[in-house]
C-alpha positions as CSV (number, residue, x, y, z in Angstrom):
1,M,0.0,0.0,0.0
2,A,1.5,3.3,-1.0
3,V,1.3,5.7,2.0
4,P,2.6,9.3,1.9
5,M,5.8,9.4,3.9
6,S,4.3,11.9,6.4
7,R,1.7,9.3,7.4
8,Y,4.4,7.1,8.7
9,G,5.0,9.7,11.5
10,E,1.6,8.8,12.8
11,L,1.0,5.8,15.0
12,T,-2.2,4.7,13.2
13,I,-0.4,3.1,10.2
14,H,2.1,1.4,12.6
15,R,-0.6,-0.1,14.7
16,W,-2.0,-1.6,11.5
17,M,1.4,-3.1,10.5
18,L,2.1,-4.3,14.1
19,R,-1.1,-6.4,13.9
20,D,-0.1,-7.9,10.5
21,S,1.0,-11.4,11.8
22,A,1.9,-12.7,8.3
23,R,4.3,-9.8,7.8
24,N,5.8,-9.8,11.2
25,E,6.3,-13.5,11.5
26,A,7.9,-13.7,8.0
27,Y,10.4,-11.1,9.0
28,R,11.0,-12.6,12.5
29,Q,11.9,-16.0,10.9
30,A,14.1,-14.5,8.2
31,I,16.0,-12.3,10.7
32,A,16.5,-15.3,13.1
33,H,17.8,-17.3,10.1
34,F,20.4,-14.6,8.9
35,V,21.4,-12.6,12.0
36,K,24.2,-14.3,13.9
37,P,25.7,-13.5,17.3
38,D,28.0,-10.4,17.1
39,D,26.4,-9.2,13.8
40,V,25.8,-5.5,13.1
41,V,22.4,-4.8,11.6
42,L,20.9,-1.7,9.8
43,D,17.2,-1.4,10.0
44,M,16.2,1.0,7.2
45,G,12.9,2.8,7.8
46,A,12.6,1.2,11.3
47,G,9.2,2.6,12.2
48,T,8.4,1.4,15.8
49,A,11.6,-0.8,15.7
50,I,10.0,-4.2,15.7
51,L,12.5,-5.5,13.1
52,S,15.3,-4.1,15.2
53,I,14.0,-5.9,18.2
54,F,13.8,-9.1,16.3
55,A,17.5,-8.6,15.3
56,A,18.6,-7.9,18.8
57,A,16.7,-11.0,20.0
58,S,18.6,-13.0,17.4
59,G,21.9,-12.0,18.9
60,A,22.9,-8.9,17.0
61,R,25.7,-7.0,18.8
62,K,24.5,-3.6,17.4
63,V,21.4,-2.5,15.5
64,Y,21.1,0.9,13.9
65,A,17.4,1.7,13.6
66,V,17.1,4.6,11.1
67,E,13.7,6.3,11.0
68,R,13.1,9.6,9.4
69,T,9.8,10.5,11.1
70,E,8.8,11.4,14.6
71,V,7.6,7.9,15.3
72,A,11.3,7.4,16.2
73,A,10.3,8.5,19.7
74,V,7.9,5.5,19.9
75,A,10.7,3.3,18.6
76,R,13.0,4.4,21.5
77,R,10.3,3.6,24.0
78,M,9.7,0.2,22.4
79,V,13.5,-0.5,22.5
80,E,13.6,0.5,26.2
81,S,10.6,-1.6,27.2
82,N,12.1,-4.7,25.6
83,G,15.5,-4.2,27.3
84,Y,17.6,-3.5,24.3
85,T,18.8,0.1,24.8
86,S,22.4,-1.0,25.0
87,R,22.3,-2.7,21.6
88,I,19.7,-0.8,19.5
89,E,20.4,2.8,18.6
90,V,17.5,4.7,17.1
91,I,18.6,7.4,14.7
92,E,15.9,9.9,13.7
93,A,17.2,11.1,10.3
94,D,16.9,10.7,6.6
95,L,18.9,7.7,5.5
96,E,20.8,9.7,3.0
97,D,22.0,12.0,5.8
98,V,23.1,9.3,8.2
99,S,26.8,8.5,8.9
100,L,27.3,5.1,10.6
101,P,30.5,4.4,12.5
102,E,30.8,0.9,10.9
103,K,29.6,-1.3,8.1
104,V,26.8,-3.8,8.7
105,D,26.5,-7.5,8.3
106,V,22.7,-7.5,7.6
107,L,20.5,-4.8,6.0
108,V,16.8,-5.3,6.8
109,S,13.9,-3.1,5.6
110,E,10.2,-3.4,5.1
111,W,10.4,-1.1,2.0
112,M,7.6,-2.6,-0.1
113,G,4.3,-0.9,-1.0
114,G,1.3,-2.8,-2.2
115,F,3.2,-4.0,-5.3
116,G,6.8,-3.4,-4.3
117,V,8.2,-0.2,-5.8
118,D,5.1,2.0,-5.4
119,E,6.2,3.6,-2.1
120,N,9.4,4.9,-3.8
121,M,11.8,3.1,-1.3
122,L,13.8,0.9,-3.6
123,A,16.4,3.6,-4.4
124,P,17.1,4.4,-0.7
125,L,17.5,0.6,-0.1
126,V,20.2,0.5,-2.9
127,I,21.9,3.6,-1.4
128,A,22.0,1.9,2.0
129,R,23.4,-1.3,0.5
130,D,26.2,0.6,-1.4
131,R,27.2,2.7,1.6
132,W,26.9,0.4,4.6
133,L,26.6,-3.3,3.7
134,K,29.8,-5.4,4.1
135,H,31.0,-7.5,1.2
136,G,29.1,-10.7,1.5
137,G,26.5,-9.2,3.8
138,K,22.8,-10.2,3.8
139,I,19.7,-8.3,2.7
140,I,16.2,-9.0,4.0
141,P,14.1,-9.4,2.0
142,G,15.8,-10.7,-1.2
143,R,14.2,-10.5,-4.6
144,V,10.8,-8.7,-4.8
145,T,8.5,-9.4,-7.8
146,A,5.4,-7.4,-8.7
147,V,2.4,-9.2,-10.3
148,I,-0.8,-8.1,-11.9
149,A,-4.0,-9.7,-13.1
150,P,-7.4,-8.6,-14.4
151,G,-10.1,-9.0,-11.6
152,E,-13.8,-9.1,-11.0
153,I,-14.5,-7.1,-7.9
154,P,-18.3,-6.7,-7.3
155,D,-17.8,-4.4,-4.2
156,F,-15.8,-1.9,-6.2
157,D,-18.3,-2.1,-9.1
158,D,-21.2,-1.4,-6.7
159,A,-19.5,1.7,-5.4
160,I,-19.0,3.1,-8.9
161,V,-22.6,2.4,-9.8
162,H,-23.7,4.2,-6.6
163,W,-21.7,7.4,-7.5
164,R,-23.3,7.4,-10.9
165,S,-26.9,6.8,-9.7
166,K,-27.6,10.3,-8.5
167,P,-28.1,9.3,-4.9
168,H,-30.4,11.7,-3.0
169,G,-31.0,13.4,-6.3
170,V,-27.4,14.7,-6.5
171,D,-25.2,14.2,-9.5
172,M,-22.1,12.5,-8.0
173,S,-20.6,11.3,-11.3
174,V,-17.5,13.5,-10.6
175,I,-16.7,11.2,-7.6
176,A,-17.0,8.1,-9.9
177,S,-14.7,9.7,-12.4
178,M,-12.1,10.7,-9.8
179,T,-12.3,7.3,-8.1
180,T,-11.5,5.5,-11.4
181,N,-8.5,7.7,-12.0
182,E,-7.0,6.8,-8.6
183,T,-5.2,3.7,-7.5
184,F,-7.7,2.0,-5.1
185,H,-6.6,0.2,-2.0
186,S,-8.8,-2.8,-1.1
187,Q,-8.8,-4.8,2.1
188,T,-11.5,-7.0,0.7
189,H,-10.5,-10.7,0.9
190,M,-10.0,-12.0,-2.6
191,T,-9.6,-15.6,-3.8
192,A,-8.2,-16.9,-7.1
193,D,-11.7,-17.2,-8.6
194,A,-11.9,-13.4,-8.7
195,L,-9.2,-13.4,-11.4
196,L,-10.2,-13.5,-15.0
197,A,-6.8,-14.5,-16.4
198,K,-3.4,-15.9,-15.4
199,P,-1.4,-13.3,-13.5
200,Q,1.6,-11.7,-15.3
201,E,4.9,-10.3,-13.9
202,L,5.3,-6.5,-14.0
203,W,9.0,-6.3,-12.8
204,S,11.3,-8.0,-10.4
205,H,14.3,-6.6,-8.4
206,D,17.2,-8.4,-6.7
207,P,18.5,-6.0,-4.0
208,Y,22.0,-7.5,-4.2
209,T,22.4,-6.6,-7.9
210,C,19.9,-3.8,-8.6
211,S,21.7,-0.6,-9.6
212,L,20.7,2.9,-8.4
213,A,19.9,3.8,-12.0
214,E,17.5,0.8,-12.2
215,A,16.0,1.7,-8.8
216,D,15.5,5.4,-9.3
217,Q,13.4,5.5,-12.5
218,S,9.9,5.2,-13.9
219,F,8.9,1.6,-13.8
220,R,7.0,0.6,-16.9
221,A,5.4,-2.6,-18.2
222,K,3.2,-3.9,-21.0
223,V,1.4,-7.1,-20.4
224,T,-1.2,-9.1,-22.3
225,F,-3.8,-11.5,-20.9
226,T,-6.2,-13.9,-22.4
227,A,-9.4,-14.2,-20.4
228,A,-9.6,-17.8,-19.0
229,R,-13.3,-17.4,-18.0
230,A,-16.2,-15.1,-18.7
231,G,-16.9,-12.3,-16.2
232,K,-17.0,-8.6,-15.5
233,L,-13.6,-6.9,-15.6
234,S,-13.5,-4.3,-12.8
235,A,-9.9,-3.5,-12.3
236,F,-6.4,-4.8,-12.5
237,V,-5.2,-6.2,-9.2
238,T,-1.6,-6.0,-8.1
239,W,0.5,-7.6,-5.4
240,F,4.2,-8.6,-4.7
241,T,6.1,-11.7,-3.7
242,A,9.2,-11.2,-1.6
243,D,11.9,-13.9,-1.1
244,M,12.7,-13.8,2.6
245,G,15.9,-15.8,1.9
246,D,15.1,-18.6,4.4
247,G,13.0,-20.8,2.1
248,N,9.9,-18.7,2.9
249,M,8.0,-16.1,0.9
250,L,6.1,-13.0,2.0
251,T,3.2,-12.0,-0.3
252,N,0.0,-10.2,-0.4
253,A,-1.2,-12.2,-3.4
254,V,-4.8,-12.9,-4.1
255,G,-5.6,-16.2,-2.3
256,A,-2.8,-15.7,0.3
257,P,-3.5,-14.8,4.0
258,D,-4.6,-11.2,4.3
259,T,-2.0,-8.6,5.2
260,H,-2.0,-4.9,6.0
261,W,-1.1,-4.3,2.3
262,G,-4.4,-5.7,1.0
263,R,-4.3,-5.3,-2.8
264,T,-3.9,-2.3,-5.0
265,L,-6.4,-1.9,-7.8
266,F,-6.1,0.0,-11.1
267,P,-9.8,0.5,-12.0
268,L,-11.6,0.8,-15.3
269,D,-14.2,3.5,-15.9
270,K,-16.9,0.8,-15.5
271,A,-17.0,-3.0,-15.3
272,I,-16.7,-4.6,-18.8
273,D,-18.1,-7.9,-19.8
274,V,-15.4,-10.2,-21.2
275,A,-15.8,-13.6,-22.8
276,V,-13.5,-16.6,-22.6
277,G,-10.5,-15.9,-24.9
278,T,-10.9,-12.1,-24.9
279,R,-7.5,-10.4,-25.4
280,I,-6.7,-7.8,-22.7
281,E,-3.7,-5.5,-23.1
282,L,-2.4,-3.3,-20.3
283,E,0.3,-0.7,-20.0
284,L,1.3,0.5,-16.6
285,H,3.7,3.3,-15.5
286,C,4.8,3.8,-11.9
287,D,6.6,7.1,-11.6
288,P,8.4,7.9,-8.4
289,S,7.1,11.2,-7.0
290,L,7.5,12.6,-3.4
291,P,9.2,10.5,-0.7
292,G,7.0,7.5,0.0
293,S,4.7,7.9,-3.0
294,S,4.4,7.5,-6.8
295,E,2.1,8.7,-9.6
296,F,0.5,6.2,-12.0
297,Y,-0.6,5.9,-15.6
298,W,-2.5,2.9,-16.9
299,S,-4.2,2.1,-20.2
300,A,-6.2,-0.9,-21.2
301,K,-7.3,-2.3,-24.6
302,I,-10.0,-4.9,-24.0
303,G,-11.0,-6.9,-27.1
304,T,-12.2,-4.6,-29.8
305,L,-13.2,-1.8,-27.4
306,P,-11.4,1.6,-27.7
307,L,-8.2,2.2,-25.6
308,E,-9.1,3.4,-22.1
309,E,-6.6,5.6,-20.3
310,H,-6.2,6.7,-16.6
311,D,-3.7,9.0,-14.9
312,T,-3.5,9.8,-11.2
313,R,-1.8,13.1,-12.0
314,R,-5.2,14.4,-13.4
315,N,-6.7,14.2,-9.9
316,R,-3.6,15.8,-8.4
317,Q,-3.7,18.7,-10.8
318,D,-7.5,19.1,-10.2
319,R,-6.8,19.2,-6.4
320,V,-4.0,21.8,-6.8
321,R,-6.2,23.9,-9.2
322,S,-9.1,23.8,-6.8
323,K,-6.9,24.8,-3.9
324,R,-5.5,27.8,-5.8
325,V,-9.0,29.0,-6.7
326,H,-10.1,28.6,-3.1
327,D,-7.0,30.4,-1.8
328,S,-7.4,33.2,-4.2
329,R,-10.9,33.8,-2.9
330,D,-9.9,33.8,0.8
331,P,-10.1,37.2,2.5
332,A,-6.7,38.7,3.2
């Protein structure tokens, strides 16, 4: 889930992550597998320091918990309450401004958005690797792969129909139009029978070999699906799979146990009926924007229908334009 970086300074999002047992247990097991007694660990984007605490519990001699937001104060309290103040140092700073006194044996980070790169954290991970990881050091997680598939999502379709139905006699079609030009985060439990075609890979990144140029760019993919069953195509559904390096995988895939990430949807203007064998072409751009966020463009060609295009920047521009108009009318 792509969350603006400023939101990570609020405890609300961290409560959500701390209750994600699938996420936390996958990291706990991977850290226990890789961190050895006397290791030095860097926890990038430490949040409330739960991963740092896992590392200390696994025997790390020193953990540098780097967190750029004010939630670092919570991390310090968490470290103290778990008895690790002598081994975990919480550093409230932007990673790029940090100077550590030593190289690290293990670099751990929960940097993934709803489909990996969408929270614009891959480049900082690569920077941390190049500056601070020892030769032969370990990175948790390893390869992260983004996946997408066309989906049938009745709850989302019902919401769009509602906005277009003139509820209470009010034309709310503008809400429908804005909603279908946003990425939509869904916590609705989804199973494989919601998918209309075989999932396709968008991109995949190995943190050991990924260059900064590769990490700090617009991520773009063109994929083609063939509908395996008839149904209503509502949106394209994305997720990631992360290799935790200990023989286990962490994923928010459709059909997997639910996580705080849920799934990210790239909607269509309205649900489209597709028949078995329908060709579905998708182009997706993920453009790094502000820290912790990206902007998106997606287009879909479904069968013989005209090309349909969406761009989150349209909504951003509308919001900025509306704010400027409002500000210009405010009394001095």
